[in-house]
C-alpha positions, 0 to 999 in steps of 0.5 A, a space after each residue: 809444879 803438880 798443878 802444872 802437870 795435872 793441868 797438862 793432863 788435858 793437853 791433850 791431848 793424840 793417839 795414832 791408830 796408824 800413821 795415816 790417821 795420826 794428827 788428821 793426816 790427809 791429802 785434802 789439806 787443812 779443814 775442820 773435820 781433820 782438825 777435829 779428828 786430830 783432837 780426837 787422836 790426842 784425847 785417845 792418847 791421853 785416855 790410854 796413857 799412850 806417851 808415844 801417840 801423845 808426843 808424836 802429835 806435839 810440835 817441837 815448839 809446843 807450849 802450855 798455859 795451865 789452868 792456874 795461869 802458869 806458862 811453860 814454853 821451856 825447851 824440855 817441857 814436851 820431853 818431860 811430860 812425855 817421859 812422865 807419861 812413859 814412866 807411869 808417873 803421870 797417868 789419866 784414869 779418865 779423860 772425857 772430852 766434849 767434842 760434840 760441842 767443840 768450837 773448831 776454827 781453821 785459819 789457813 794452816 792454823 786451827 783452834 779447837 776449844 772444848 770442855 773436859 772432865 779428867 782424873 788421874 795421878 801425878 807422882 802418886 797424887 790423885 787429881 780430878 777436875 773439869 776444864 775448858 781447853 783450847 788447842 792451837 794446831 799447825 798444819 805442816 807436811 800433811 798433818 796437824 801438830 799441837 803447838 799450844 795448849 791453853 787450859 782454864 780450870 772450871 772454878 770449884 772443880 779441881 781437886 788434888 789429893 782431896 784438896 780443892 785447888 783454886 
C-alpha cells in the first residue's frame, strides 16, 4: 500500500494558477502545447503539495498503475489520494519532471505524455525517494485536459523507502 501511494507521488501530477490556465484550458482545442502545459500544472501541484490543484485536474474516472505493477481503478482512489495530500500524510519534498525531453502525442481528444521523473517525500511519515518513467493519459473535455490514467515505471535500483531499496 505504501508503495502504491509513493508511486502515486508522481501521478501527477496539475496545480491551477488560475481557472483559465488549469489543465491547459484554451479556446484553441486540444494540441501538444496545451497538453504539455497541463502536465506542467500537475507537476507544480505535486511539488507544492496542492491537493486542490492536483485533484481538480484528475478525471473522476482516474486510475493508476503504480511502479511495481499494482492497478487501482477503485471508485475512491482519487478521493483517498486527495485526502492524504490535504491532510499532509502524503507529501512531496521534490518532484522534478524532465518535460524538456517528454514524448507528447495527441490523438484527437486524447493525449499521452511520457517523461522521466525524480521524486522524494513521505507517506504516513515514511520517507521515500526514487526515479520513474511516467505516462499520463489526458482527455480533452469542455476545453480542458483531465488526467484519466497515470502509469508509472520505477527505474530499477532507485526506489528507496525508509532506507530500504524497493525492487
